[in-house]
ROTI-887476 format. One line per 10 residues: number of its first residue (from 1); their letters; for each residue z, x, y of N, C-alpha, C. Coordinates in pm, whole numbers, m for minus. Each point is the difference from the previous one (the first is absolute). Layout:
<nodes>
NUM = a = Z,X,Y,Z,X,Y,Z,X,Y  ...
</nodes>
This chain:
<nodes>
1 = mhpalhlsas = m440,1845,788,m69,m67,117,17,78,113  m120,24,59,18,84,130,50,m70,127  72,70,41,78,m54,140,m109,m39,116  21,m84,81,m79,m30,97,83,m78,115  m58,m28,97,89,m71,113,m55,m133,5  97,m92,33,m6,m144,35,30,m21,126  m100,m53,88,30,m29,143,m17,m134,16  90,m70,44,8,m152,28,60,m14,136  m64,m88,73,33,m12,155,111,m122,m17  109,19,79,97,m114,32,35,6,131
11 = tgspstcaad = 13,m110,54,35,m6,166,148,m43,m6  36,81,77,144,m22,22,44,m51,142  m95,16,81,11,m82,141,m147,m4,55  5,m85,111,m168,7,38,m64,128,50  99,107,26,m56,125,52,32,116,m99  11,m43,m126,68,106,m92,m72,m31,m143  m68,107,m48,m44,m5,m132,53,106,m99  21,m26,m112,89,112,m94,m111,m4,m101  m25,139,m75,m78,37,m110,101,32,m105  m13,m72,m105,107,41,m113,m105,96,m88
21 = vtplagrslq = 92,135,m19,m84,73,m111,91,24,m95  m86,m38,m124,72,m17,m147,m88,84,m83  67,81,m68,m70,65,m113,m69,m95,m117  m118,11,m2,m67,m66,m132,65,20,m137  35,112,m25,70,40,m121,131,m95,m31  66,m24,123,111,m62,m19,9,m155,m24  m141,m50,17,12,m148,18,m40,m58,m151  33,m101,m23,m48,m60,m135,m126,m58,20  m84,m4,m113,m139,m46,0,m31,m109,53  83,m91,m23,m36,m132,69,6,m5,144
31 = ehhrvgahsl = 39,72,55,4,m5,160,m124,65,42  m99,30,m85,m144,50,42,m60,m122,37  32,m111,m52,m65,m122,35,40,m68,138  86,49,42,48,m53,128,m44,92,115  m56,106,m44,m10,92,132,m135,m35,78  m12,m3,105,m99,m61,93,m39,102,79  m123,6,83,m47,106,85,89,3,129  38,109,36,80,38,116,m66,m25,144  38,m85,88,m65,m21,125,87,m34,80  m42,58,139,64,m10,113,m79,m48,95
41 = hapsrtrtlr = 66,m148,52,m105,m62,116,63,52,125  m91,51,70,42,39,165,m2,m110,109  96,m7,42,m5,m113,114,m134,27,100  m23,m77,100,m105,18,97,11,95,92  129,54,26,27,99,95,30,154,m50  m33,90,64,33,139,m53,138,17,m23  9,63,m131,147,58,m31,m25,148,m16  151,31,27,10,176,m37,64,m14,m145  m48,95,m78,56,8,m141,99,148,25  142,m77,m23,107,112,m12,m30,69,m148
51 = splacprrmg = 52,135,m9,m19,69,m127,136,m50,m83  m41,m27,m119,96,m52,m99,115,84,m10  m33,159,10,120,99,m16,93,m20,123  m38,m66,109,108,m17,106,83,m114,m2  m44,m80,m113,72,m139,m48,105,19,m95  106,m64,11,107,2,m109,m66,m53,m133  37,72,m113,m52,m36,m135,102,m78,m68  m22,m139,m31,125,m70,m90,m60,m63,m109  62,m1,m124,m60,m59,m116,m144,16,m35  m38,127,15,m136,m2,m34,m111,m53,99
61 = hfhygwlpmd = 35,m9,112,m89,m49,133,m36,87,86  m113,19,22,m26,92,140,m32,m107,102  61,m26,121,m17,m82,96,m88,59,131  m98,m95,23,m113,25,90,50,m67,130  m4,75,111,44,m87,127,m153,m26,69  0,m115,25,m136,m51,98,35,m15,147  m49,88,85,18,m17,148,m99,m51,69  15,m105,109,m131,m23,67,m14,108,90  m150,12,14,m34,92,123,m136,3,55  m14,m10,98,m124,m11,55,m105,107,m45
71 = paaaaaltga = m130,m21,m9,m73,85,m76,m43,123,86  m1,m22,120,m19,133,103,85,83,m19  139,m70,23,124,81,m2,21,83,m128  m19,m69,m120,m24,50,m112,m83,144,m28  m128,m43,61,m90,126,m6,35,133,84  95,m31,99,32,96,86,128,94,m64  61,m36,m102,95,54,m67,m23,122,m67  101,122,7,m60,131,m26,m9,2,m157  m93,46,m38,m16,13,m151,m15,m142,m79  m26,m89,90,m23,m145,m70,m134,m5,m96
81 = mplpspaaaa = m9,m53,m74,m106,m23,m95,m94,m93,82  m155,25,m21,m83,m79,81,m14,m137,m42  m44,m90,93,m17,m144,m45,m75,3,m120  8,m113,m48,m76,m26,m138,m140,m17,17  m74,m20,m101,m158,m19,13,m17,m118,66  m133,2,92,m38,m121,68,7,m111,m80  m11,m32,m126,m1,m120,m78,140,m40,m1  113,104,m7,147,m38,m17,43,m35,145  m57,73,100,61,m28,131,m81,m156,40  m100,m29,m22,m58,m121,5,57,m121,m29
91 = ngaaycvdpa = 110,42,m112,93,m94,m56,109,m33,100  7,88,84,130,m17,92,105,62,m15  4,104,m107,113,66,m61,m21,151,10  78,74,62,21,171,0,118,29,m50  10,117,m39,99,83,m59,12,140,29  105,34,46,23,142,32,139,49,m40  15,126,4,134,46,m44,54,55,115  147,m34,0,83,40,109,61,124,m27  m51,126,80,62,117,m45,147,9,16  76,m84,83,141,10,13,70,m22,m99
101 = ayasvpphmm = m88,m68,m123,82,m65,m105,29,118,m91  m60,106,21,m3,127,m100,110,90,76  90,m22,108,52,100,72,120,32,m96  49,m91,m71,138,14,m79,m40,14,m134  m122,25,m51,m30,36,m140,33,156,1  83,10,m115,10,165,m38,m108,58,m25  m20,150,33,m125,50,m21,m63,m2,m140  125,37,m94,m38,m2,m148,m77,m121,m43  41,m125,65,m77,m126,m53,m120,19,75  m53,63,83,m133,5,49,m110,75,m60
111 = qpipaaeaea = 32,43,m118,m71,113,m68,m105,m92,m63  m117,53,11,m122,m78,m71,23,m16,m160  m60,m100,m62,15,m23,m155,m97,86,m55  44,87,m83,m74,92,m98,m123,m83,m47  m131,67,m8,m85,m59,m30,m22,m52,m151  103,53,m85,11,m32,m135,63,m135,m21  114,m11,92,73,m127,7,m74,m107,58  m79,16,117,m74,m78,34,m135,m81,m95  m29,92,m74,m104,m27,m107,67,m78,m114  118,45,m21,81,m80,m112,28,m138,64
121 = arrrqeeeda = 22,m24,99,22,m128,70,m120,m87,3  m93,72,26,m133,m73,8,m32,m60,m143  20,84,m104,m39,m45,m128,99,m102,m37  124,8,36,87,m109,m40,m60,m128,76  m13,m1,124,m45,m110,56,m132,m75,m33  m81,85,m68,m128,m19,m70,21,m91,m125  105,46,m86,50,m63,m104,70,m131,m8  80,4,131,58,m118,31,m108,m124,51  m112,58,64,m105,m103,37,m78,m41,m127  m10,86,m82,m84,m43,m130,70,m86,m74
131 = airlvhllvt = 150,20,m21,79,m95,m68,m19,m138,66  21,m32,136,m16,m111,45,m126,m52,m10  m110,85,m9,m118,m70,m25,m31,m38,m138  68,83,m70,m17,m39,m151,55,m124,m53  104,m43,51,78,m122,m31,m74,m111,54  m39,43,136,m106,m123,53,m139,m33,m78  m43,109,m33,m114,m24,m83,10,m56,m132  103,23,m67,43,m86,m130,54,m138,11  72,m39,101,10,m128,47,m115,m75,28  m74,48,96,m131,m55,33,m96,m16,m121
141 = cagaiqagdy = m25,68,m107,m48,m2,m109,21,m130,m68  150,8,m11,44,m108,m89,m25,m145,76  m11,6,120,m11,m155,74,m150,m17,0  m70,115,m13,m164,m47,0,m24,m28,m136  81,35,m125,m54,m42,m151,63,m152,14  92,m33,55,65,m116,15,m94,m127,69  m93,63,105,m75,m81,90,m136,16,m71  m21,57,m105,m128,4,m61,m88,88,67  11,89,93,m64,100,66,6,130,m74  m101,1,m123,28,121,m62,m57,118,46
151 = saahgslaea = m109,m23,85,m56,108,70,103,95,92  63,m84,73,97,31,86,120,81,m69  36,m71,m124,118,43,m92,m62,179,m20  m114,m15,m76,m60,132,m30,9,98,92  m46,m25,127,3,94,99,156,49,46  78,m101,m5,153,64,32,41,70,m107  m27,m35,m133,51,82,m121,m59,136,3  m119,13,44,m85,133,m14,62,103,120  36,m80,91,56,100,118,153,25,m55  68,m86,m53,132,42,m52,2,105,m122
161 = rgilsaista = m115,m17,m68,m6,95,m112,m30,152,87  m86,27,108,6,117,66,88,41,62  86,m78,39,130,44,55,100,68,m110  3,m78,m110,85,36,m124,m45,143,m42  m124,20,11,m70,141,m41,35,102,82  69,m17,116,18,97,88,164,30,40  61,m86,m57,158,9,m26,61,18,m106  122,42,m22,58,m3,m136,67,m127,m49  m59,m21,m125,50,m126,m72,116,29,m97  48,113,4,117,35,m90,131,m73,36
171 = tgigrlaehf = 18,m13,135,133,m61,52,m23,m74,109  92,m99,54,m20,m62,131,m104,m126,1  m59,m12,114,m89,m99,9,m147,25,m75  m21,126,m17,m131,m1,m78,20,m33,m149  114,23,m52,51,m37,m145,m5,m158,m4  55,m53,82,m12,m142,m20,m121,m70,29  m79,57,113,m155,m49,20,m67,20,m104  22,91,m82,m115,29,m110,20,m94,m88  115,m47,m36,2,m114,m103,m51,m136,54  13,m37,137,m41,m116,35,m152,m1,24
181 = aaalaqrlfp = m50,115,58,m151,14,m5,m53,m8,m130  46,65,m123,m46,m28,m116,m22,m126,m53  125,m84,54,6,m134,m62,m94,m101,57  m47,24,153,m91,m69,77,m131,38,m66  m8,110,m39,m143,61,m34,m5,m92,m136  89,6,m95,m50,m99,m121,m21,m131,16  92,m70,92,m58,m122,45,m112,m32,52  m50,100,95,m115,m19,87,m132,30,m86  7,82,m96,m129,74,m52,21,m46,m180  m112,m50,m39,36,m9,m143,m17,141,m60
191 = panphaaptp = 33,3,m134,m9,130,m72,m129,74,1  m108,m66,14,m129,67,m8,m68,30,114  95,m35,126,m51,49,120,13,131,18  m74,74,64,m6,142,44,102,28,88  33,m101,79,138,34,102,108,m29,m62  24,m50,m134,108,m32,m42,85,133,m52  146,m4,27,84,127,m44,m8,m1,m140  3,96,m77,m19,40,m148,136,m72,m26  m8,m82,m121,124,m46,m66,73,107,m101  117,49,48,56,93,m92,60,m60,m131
201 = pppasaaely = m6,83,m78,63,m51,m154,136,m15,36  54,m110,m65,174,m19,m11,50,119,2  97,71,79,78,108,m41,82,12,m123  50,m141,m40,98,m7,m82,7,m149,m16  65,m19,m98,44,m156,m54,95,m62,96  m20,m156,5,117,m38,75,144,23,m4  20,39,m133,143,33,m25,40,118,40  m89,97,2,5,147,51,18,m21,143  m74,m55,76,m4,m4,111,134,m62,68  55,m95,m69,124,m85,12,107,118,5
211 = hhfyeaapyl = m1,85,m100,113,78,m36,m14,108,102  m117,49,51,21,101,74,35,m38,167  m39,m138,12,60,m67,136,147,m10,m17  33,m29,m103,163,m6,m28,70,130,19  m58,109,m43,51,120,20,m12,62,130  m109,m38,85,m22,68,93,78,m18,131  63,m133,m10,74,m60,132,99,m83,m39  87,m43,104,135,m91,m29,m51,m147,m32  m104,m42,20,m44,m135,12,52,m84,m137  m72,27,m112,46,m62,m101,144,26,m36
221 = kfahfaanqa = 63,109,7,134,30,m38,95,m81,85  m33,m63,130,69,m67,92,m17,m145,m61  m111,m39,m64,m42,m135,m34,93,m20,m133  m5,112,m84,65,m27,m132,165,m3,18  34,94,89,129,m10,31,76,m141,47  m85,m39,119,45,m150,53,2,m81,m112  m97,m17,m93,m15,m119,m82,103,20,m89  42,109,m41,110,35,m99,132,m33,64  21,16,115,128,m11,75,15,m159,m31  m101,m75,49,11,m150,6,21,m59,m148
231 = ileafegcdr = m57,74,m92,27,m46,m138,145,20,m59  52,128,19,109,49,m19,104,m100,52  m7,m52,101,80,m86,97,3,m143,m94  m102,m35,m9,m34,m129,m53,65,m21,m168  m22,119,m62,57,m6,m144,147,44,m4  88,27,94,125,11,9,73,m121,m62  71,67,m109,71,m96,m82,m57,m95,m111  m126,33,m49,m79,m42,m84,m16,77,m117  13,m55,m122,5,67,m114,m136,26,m77  m106,m112,41,m117,m10,m72,m108,m19,107
241 = vhvvdlalmq = m82,112,35,m81,m17,103,m153,33,m44  m103,m44,71,m151,32,m48,m73,22,144  m48,124,m2,m84,37,110,m145,m24,m29  m70,m83,68,m160,0,m3,m73,72,113  m74,88,m44,m70,97,91,m144,m39,10  m53,m61,113,m120,m49,m7,m114,110,20  30,140,3,m98,114,m13,85,106,m29  21,12,m158,87,139,m54,m58,119,61  m132,6,0,m55,154,38,53,83,m84  68,136,41,44,90,m76,144,m6,m34
251 = ghqwpaliha = 62,m119,66,131,m32,m15,93,98,71  m59,63,121,90,89,91,120,m76,11  17,m97,53,97,m89,37,123,m24,m53  m8,20,m160,101,m78,m68,104,97,m68  m32,149,m20,108,77,m33,113,m7,89  m1,m4,130,115,m19,102,74,m125,m33  m63,m97,m22,87,m110,m18,61,2,m148  m62,38,m91,74,21,m115,123,79,11  m18,114,58,103,86,17,134,m68,61  m44,m97,115,112,m50,89,57,m105,m81
261 = lakreggpps = m63,m63,m93,53,m108,m94,92,67,m92  m55,115,m57,77,70,m78,148,57,25  17,5,134,124,53,79,98,m115,59  m57,m154,m9,49,m94,40,144,m23,m78  110,m30,102,113,m12,m40,35,m125,m110  45,34,m111,20,m104,m108,m102,10,m107  m95,88,33,m114,41,m98,m139,m79,43  m88,51,m76,m140,m33,59,m41,m151,m82  m78,m54,75,m48,m136,m62,m94,12,m93  m35,m92,m81,m95,m7,m96,m130,m21,91
271 = lrftgigppp = m106,86,m3,m126,16,75,m116,m47,m77  m61,m99,43,m129,m18,m52,m111,8,106  m128,60,m33,m78,43,111,m139,m42,m44  m80,m77,99,m131,m13,m40,m94,49,108  m71,84,m57,m105,95,117,m144,m64,m11  m68,m37,87,m115,m63,20,m114,102,42  m117,m9,m50,m88,128,37,m142,m39,m61  m112,70,15,m124,m32,m24,m26,52,m141  m85,m77,m82,m12,30,m138,m36,154,m30  34,37,m104,m46,143,m40,m142,41,18
281 = tggrdelrev = m24,117,68,m141,49,m17,m12,147,m50  m104,7,m50,m14,158,m50,88,32,m116  51,m100,m72,70,50,m141,137,3,60  42,14,137,155,17,48,59,m113,13  135,m33,m35,75,m126,38,104,57,87  m29,m7,134,105,64,87,131,m99,m25  m9,m125,8,106,m77,m6,95,39,m116  m56,43,m128,88,19,m96,66,161,6  m89,81,93,47,138,13,134,m3,98  m13,m104,94,109,m10,88,100,m52,m69
291 = glrlaelars = 1,m118,m59,97,m50,m84,79,61,m98  m65,104,m69,62,90,m75,90,91,81  m47,64,123,74,87,71,128,m56,69  m29,m151,35,145,m65,50,80,m37,m97  m47,m32,m140,84,m21,m111,93,120,m35  m83,120,10,78,128,m43,121,32,98  m49,m36,127,100,43,108,120,m125,m19  m18,m98,m7,119,m93,m8,79,40,m130  m71,33,m121,78,36,m130,101,128,56  m79,97,81,96,112,23,145,m30,76
301 = ldvpftfrgv = m14,m116,76,89,m27,82,98,m132,m38  m42,m31,m133,111,m124,m60,m51,m115,77  m113,m38,25,m36,m114,73,m81,m84,m85  54,m108,m68,m84,m102,m69,m114,m36,61  m118,13,m53,m133,m19,44,m96,m41,m55  m80,m97,32,m117,m51,m72,m118,m16,112  m120,57,m72,m134,12,103,m89,m91,m62  m59,m47,99,m136,m98,m73,m103,33,121  m124,22,m38,m119,19,88,m89,m105,m18  m56,m56,128,m76,m113,m2,m125,74,79
311 = stdqldgirt = m130,m12,m57,m123,46,45,m102,m118,67  m11,10,101,m79,m108,83,m66,84,123  m117,m67,9,m83,46,139,39,m84,140  59,m127,m32,30,m88,127,144,m36,m3  77,22,80,133,m28,13,19,m146,m6  m110,m86,69,33,m134,20,m26,m74,m161  m51,93,m87,m4,m54,m129,128,m2,m84  96,77,36,125,17,m49,48,m154,m44  64,m10,m111,70,m124,m57,152,34,m54  87,m77,29,143,31,m34,17,13,m133
321 = wmldlvpgee = m81,m74,m109,29,18,m126,m23,174,m38  m97,71,56,m22,126,m18,108,104,6  109,m38,103,123,60,10,106,13,m106  m17,m112,m68,96,m27,m113,127,6,40  35,m85,94,130,m3,85,105,m55,m84  118,34,19,130,m47,m97,89,m62,92  49,m120,m28,82,m75,65,119,66,47  59,m4,113,112,64,39,m7,142,90  m137,54,m23,m5,146,41,m52,m26,161  39,120,83,m21,m29,148,m144,71,10
331 = vavnsvlqlh = m68,m44,71,m134,50,10,m44,55,151  m42,120,10,m56,69,124,m148,25,m22  m85,m56,87,m135,20,15,m32,93,106  m60,95,m33,m55,106,104,m135,15,18  m60,16,125,m106,9,55,m7,111,109  m88,138,m44,3,94,110,m152,4,32  m42,m37,116,m137,22,27,m97,m80,m73  29,m123,m45,m72,m82,m80,m34,m133,62  74,m73,84,m13,m139,51,m124,10,58  m26,109,111,m116,m7,78,m136,m14,m63
341 = rllvdpdadp = 0,43,m132,m141,0,m52,m22,m138,m55  85,m100,5,m15,m141,m49,m41,m93,112  m1,77,135,m19,m89,117,m160,m36,0  m48,m108,81,m106,m21,12,m42,m12,160  m131,m16,36,m32,1,145,81,m121,49  67,15,129,57,m114,68,m76,m134,15  m150,27,14,m56,m134,m7,m54,m39,m114  44,37,m111,m27,m45,m154,20,m128,m6  m79,m88,m90,15,m157,m38,142,12,m32  71,m113,67,162,m14,m24,14,m83,m142
351 = avpapidill = m110,m69,m27,m7,m93,m125,7,96,m128  m54,121,m12,8,78,m97,148,75,3  59,m2,m101,143,87,m14,m19,145,35  47,74,61,m26,137,21,98,75,m101  m29,95,m33,62,102,m116,133,7,36  17,40,152,130,18,43,100,m128,m32  m28,m112,26,56,m112,1,46,m27,m149  m113,28,m88,34,m34,m136,109,77,m60  m17,151,47,125,74,m53,128,m20,75  26,m22,107,123,m20,65,61,m146,m52
361 = dwvttlqprv = m92,m105,m46,53,m124,m54,50,61,m141  m57,89,m71,46,27,m135,153,77,28  26,97,86,74,71,22,124,m102,34  m33,m101,83,111,m95,16,43,m89,m94  m78,m28,m98,36,m62,m140,102,94,m70  m15,134,8,100,86,m99,134,m33,84  17,m44,113,143,m4,68,46,164,m15  m56,87,53,41,136,m39,132,11,102  93,126,m44,124,m4,76,m50,103,106  m111,74,6,m61,60,128,m171,26,m39
371 = ftvveveadh = m44,3,113,m160,11,6,m17,114,111  m19,119,m65,m10,118,104,m157,17,39  m15,m2,117,m159,10,63,0,125,86  m90,98,m13,m45,115,93,m137,m3,22  m57,m5,111,m108,m8,60,m40,97,141  m110,21,m2,m52,75,115,23,m86,107  58,84,122,27,m79,117,m117,25,97  m96,m88,m2,m130,m9,53,m96,m110,16  m87,m9,74,m69,m135,m4,m155,23,m32  m14,m19,m116,m154,41,m51,m60,m122,m81
381 = nkpalldrft = 51,m100,32,m57,m137,m68,m72,m68,104  m93,40,84,m58,m68,111,m154,m19,m65  m69,m133,45,m119,4,m66,m104,69,94  40,33,125,m111,71,93,33,168,m31  m120,68,m21,25,135,m44,40,98,121  m46,m46,123,63,74,99,139,1,28  80,m132,m14,140,3,m7,48,71,m120  m43,13,m103,44,56,m118,14,150,34  m121,28,38,m50,167,25,99,54,103  20,m68,108,95,41,92,127,13,m36
391 = nalfhyaamf = 63,m108,m51,126,8,m72,18,115,m94  m108,9,m91,14,113,m98,9,130,41  m72,31,135,m13,127,60,158,39,62  58,m92,61,128,22,14,97,29,m94  8,m72,m130,56,2,m102,m1,136,m57  m126,60,m59,m22,101,m55,16,111,81  m32,m12,116,47,127,127,156,23,m31  54,m87,m20,166,31,m39,20,37,m124  m77,m38,m89,5,42,m144,m27,150,m3  m89,40,54,m72,117,m5,102,121,83
401 = dsmeavssra = 37,m60,106,93,62,65,119,45,m73  56,m96,m61,142,6,m97,m27,106,m102  m130,m14,m67,m25,65,m106,m17,156,33  m67,30,136,1,127,36,150,56,21  94,m84,7,140,73,4,50,29,m116  m65,m52,m115,5,85,m143,m19,141,22  96,66,m74,m16,147,m7,m78,42,m107  36,50,m114,m44,57,m117,m107,m82,m92  74,m132,m16,m54,m113,m89,m133,m58,88  m28,31,136,m98,m65,67,m147,88,m12
411 = vgpggalaea = 18,120,m63,m124,93,m23,m27,11,m137  m117,59,m15,m40,24,m113,m46,m107,m89  m45,m10,m127,m68,m106,m74,91,m157,7  140,32,m9,85,m112,5,m10,m69,139  4,54,94,m24,m33,149,m116,m61,15  m111,40,m56,m152,m54,7,8,m136,m84  59,m15,m127,m20,m120,m52,94,m94,62  127,32,86,92,m102,68,m89,m71,90  m85,98,70,m97,m27,112,m112,m100,m48  m39,17,m125,m113,m74,m74,72,m137,m1
421 = ylqgeifdiv = 116,m4,m39,53,m140,m7,5,m91,119  45,67,100,m47,m74,141,m134,m33,37  m88,91,m43,m133,m10,25,m69,m127,m75  47,2,m116,m35,m151,m65,44,m116,61  107,17,59,60,m139,81,m87,m11,131  m58,125,55,m97,m27,124,m120,m56,m20  m45,57,m136,m146,m63,m24,10,m144,m44  106,m51,m50,4,m155,m44,14,m65,119  75,33,99,34,m71,112,m117,m16,90  m88,119,9,m145,1,68,m96,m62,m49
431 = cgegsaraer = m16,37,m129,m137,m45,m78,31,m123,m47  120,m49,m55,m17,m131,m84,15,m111,90  m55,m124,m55,2,m113,39,21,m117,m91  63,m87,34,22,m136,m96,93,62,m125  m39,m39,m106,81,22,m128,m24,151,m26  m94,80,45,m7,121,m15,108,89,79  68,m61,95,94,106,70,143,m20,m71  64,79,m30,149,m8,m57,111,31,82  m9,101,96,89,61,71,21,m86,142  65,m120,m40,36,m108,127,140,14,48
441 = heplrrwqer = 26,105,65,142,28,32,41,m113,113  115,m54,m1,17,m80,108,151,56,42  29,m55,122,141,55,52,149,m89,m67  81,56,26,145,m65,m34,18,m155,42  m44,m14,105,8,m171,42,m66,m102,m98  m111,53,m17,m81,m99,m94,41,13,m129  38,95,m70,54,2,m125,130,m106,m3  87,9,100,104,m87,22,m23,m136,m16  m101,m29,74,m50,m129,16,m57,m68,m141  m48,110,m59,m84,m72,m133,99,8,m82
451 = larvglgqvp = 110,78,m39,94,m25,m99,91,m95,24  33,m31,123,94,m120,39,m72,m116,m60  m159,m7,31,m66,m112,m22,45,m64,m150  m6,94,m88,19,m31,m144,136,m18,m50  112,7,98,135,m17,m31,85,129,m20  m44,109,43,75,116,m26,84,36,117  119,39,1,75,28,122,26,144,m11  m15,58,105,17,156,27,149,45,m10  17,102,m82,124,61,m13,m2,132,100  72,9,120,0,97,84,82,126,m91
461 = fgatavrhat = m84,104,47,41,149,m38,121,4,96  141,60,m62,92,26,79,2,149,84  94,6,84,28,150,52,7,107,m108  55,m32,m129,11,114,m107,m130,29,m41  m105,m97,m10,m122,33,m50,m73,99,88  16,m37,148,m57,78,108,46,148,m33  151,12,3,57,136,m15,m64,67,m121  m12,m49,m112,m41,82,m105,m131,5,m18  m84,m95,60,m149,57,m10,m30,114,104  86,m14,122,m3,134,98,34,102,m48
471 = alllrvtats = 98,22,m89,67,113,m79,m115,39,m91  m64,m84,m94,m97,26,m82,m138,74,80  m37,m63,116,m94,77,60,45,130,43  115,12,52,34,128,34,7,122,m92  39,m73,m138,8,101,m87,m158,52,m37  m80,m116,m12,m125,36,m53,m59,81,99  m16,m19,139,m67,65,95,55,142,30  133,26,m36,60,143,m19,m68,71,m71  m45,m32,m131,m50,80,m76,m137,3,m16  m74,m114,16,m164,m10,13,m54,12,118
481 = ftgagygvwe = 70,m57,117,m75,m36,115,84,71,115  m83,m8,108,72,52,129,85,m116,40  m16,m134,m12,85,m104,8,0,m61,145  m37,93,97,m9,m57,153,m92,m110,13  37,m99,43,m91,m127,34,16,m93,m106  73,3,m110,15,m100,m87,131,m66,32  17,m125,m33,118,m80,11,13,m131,m60  129,m63,m23,m3,m115,m76,48,m102,99  m58,m132,2,51,m95,90,36,m96,m74  105,m104,69,41,m119,m68,m91,m116,125
491 = rdgglslawh = m87,m60,m72,m80,m102,68,m4,m129,m54  64,m105,76,m18,m144,m68,40,m10,m154  122,63,m21,61,m3,m139,m80,86,m84  m101,82,27,m63,88,m84,21,136,23  m60,107,m76,15,143,41,m134,44,14  m22,61,95,m131,51,51,5,166,m5  m99,71,m66,m16,123,25,m97,53,92  41,54,123,m79,1,102,m52,134,40  m116,55,81,m23,110,44,3,m14,164  86,67,50,29,m10,132,41,m157,44
501 = drplytataw = m102,m25,90,5,m150,5,m53,m99,m58  m58,30,m125,m95,m101,m62,60,m6,m138  28,m141,m50,38,m8,m145,m113,m15,m55  14,90,m145,m125,14,m74,14,m81,m133  136,m26,m61,32,m64,m129,111,m68,34  7,m126,m46,120,m90,11,62,m61,m139  104,m7,m16,54,m37,m119,82,m117,25  m8,m128,m77,71,m114,17,61,m49,m163  91,m71,25,86,m68,m122,3,m147,29  m35,m87,m124,3,m126,16,67,m51,m115
511 = raaggnaaga = 58,m115,m10,47,m109,m104,m32,m133,10  m24,m70,m128,m36,m145,9,136,m73,m9  9,m107,49,113,m79,m5,26,m7,m165  151,9,m9,46,m10,m142,m1,156,m74  m113,67,27,m4,148,m59,41,37,m138  m44,m109,m96,31,18,m139,m130,m15,m72  m28,53,m95,m117,6,m98,14,m67,m120  128,m72,m15,18,m53,m147,m98,m119,m10  m15,m85,110,m80,m111,m24,m166,17,3  m38,143,25,m144,11,29,m53,63,m154
521 = ategrgsgys = 71,31,m86,m50,74,m104,m111,m78,m79  1,m128,m7,m95,m71,m65,m124,m41,98  27,0,124,m101,m34,109,m122,62,m14  m116,m66,22,m132,71,m3,m66,23,m144  55,m47,m104,m75,16,m121,m92,m86,m7  m130,38,m65,m90,m68,m19,m94,m29,128  27,77,114,m71,m50,115,m84,133,11  m150,m43,12,m75,118,2,m82,5,117  33,m63,108,m59,29,140,15,108,57  m114,55,54,6,123,98,m136,5,77
531 = rngssesnss = 13,m4,146,m112,m6,84,m110,115,m45  76,117,m15,m61,120,m37,m54,23,m149  20,m110,m89,m61,21,m109,100,69,m91  100,22,10,96,73,m90,31,m100,m91  5,26,m132,52,m98,m101,122,42,m55  54,m77,m107,111,44,m72,m21,67,m151  m106,57,m9,m23,76,m126,48,159,23  85,6,68,55,118,m7,106,27,m98  70,95,m52,56,8,m126,135,45,0  92,35,m108,116,46,3,21,39,m164
541 = gnlatgqgta = 55,112,m12,25,37,m114,140,80,2  80,m34,m108,104,65,m43,7,143,m78  19,88,63,m19,145,m51,129,13,m104  102,m46,60,132,20,m89,1,m83,m162  m80,m101,23,24,m83,m140,m154,m27,m77  m99,72,92,m131,m3,m45,m57,m145,m24  62,m85,79,m58,m138,m11,m92,m33,152  m78,m73,m17,m74,m41,112,12,m153,57  m11,1,127,24,m134,44,m139,m29,77  m68,m113,m33,m124,m6,49,1,m34,139
551 = gaegiimq = m98,44,67,m8,m70,148,51,130,97  57,70,m21,46,111,117,m35,121,m20  m81,63,61,m13,145,3,75,107,41  69,88,m65,88,105,58,93,52,m106  122,39,36,77,43,m120,133,m38,21  95,m2,m102,122,m34,12,89,146,m73  79,36,72,84,111,m44,146,m18,m1  81,17,m113,142,5,m7,44,154,20
</nodes>
């Protein structure tokens, strides 16, 4: 990001104005959205402008003194600047420089600015102005689309594209704006329209994008650590435990938990694991592959382990019988970045059960020892496009800023795929409406209200969890990242990963009253209802005995 100057007027007294000079390169991207035009409103009488060099400099501020002076007396000053143009003078304001203000300025400070420096400053100011204009145009375009004024939206987007063609899009505001402009173009123009941006082929599968996003930055590492910490504390003293992961993915989260259980005083518990994921595609069963890796790790650490895979496209279609629960075992349910995908528009028909309500009711019937939830700390579940768009600009400005703090892993093909993961979220938020939109992020307070309504009580993270999470973050950033700017906060009983003053991801832990799954093992059998059309014809096979159990798709491994 090229440095530039940000000038913002701030009044310290009726006769004093201060100009704050801040390098653009040192400011987080989301601050661009708050930058406004710098204006000085002159009073009705003539003022003498003192040199900023003659005034004390404090905290990055240059103070300008405005002194009343009669216009005729001002013109008589030796070396004074001429009165302003007739148009300005007609407005009743005149400005001149008091030569006496320069009397105490050291000679070396009076040297003229070299032409190269002046040109560089001019270019930086132009880039600053272009960035402000660019953000304004993107927001204006989103507002015009919401209002149905597609002609105005087209004009704003075309001008924004013109600015983007003249600035760098590798870093900074150009990088952020390029993704949002492409999303607006896809929403505004159908694919056959000549003004539409070409739709690039997917750079990789969803699993690959997720993997590179995991490797590129500390976001998912923090999420996994926080959830594992809550699960370990909940399983303390338990001999038989069962983890249900609502999105197994590549299983990055679980080796650390298995290692921790293996080191537990008194020996490890018997661990049963249910991993939920999409049905196999392309002849590859990722659930089976992850299960085999986890089973091998557990075997090497002498942890009694059983894995079961459940394939489904809709989490609200999961039924208790699919988990094959055993009376007496303690259950932990884990959800990392999944619950927001089950939300619906706030103005949706309340008579129709929402997928999120179906899933949470099901979790409550399990009476889990702990229910761990990690979600994006943002507000993107707004019906109005302009609200979503503006909130997304702020959130992803912080995300791209924090990703730019990544060192070697942010560059090259891996960094591009990690960025593509975020680009997919941006496109979904901007282009999707109704049931087509999946990225419905909501802030912590709404999740707290929603989970409390179904009878779940929050289990606060303690000071130990905060210390351990901070130590993990420092360890990760010391090897892979610059680290500056990241932090771990304790917020309302949860843990948040923050970038400067903005929380990005928040982890919380919950428990149902009673917290025991023994009575839930037979609940839900024979119930085939699912709003999203998921059925119970998913399967289960026992690889150890070769026996099959009709009805549940997946694997069991001893």
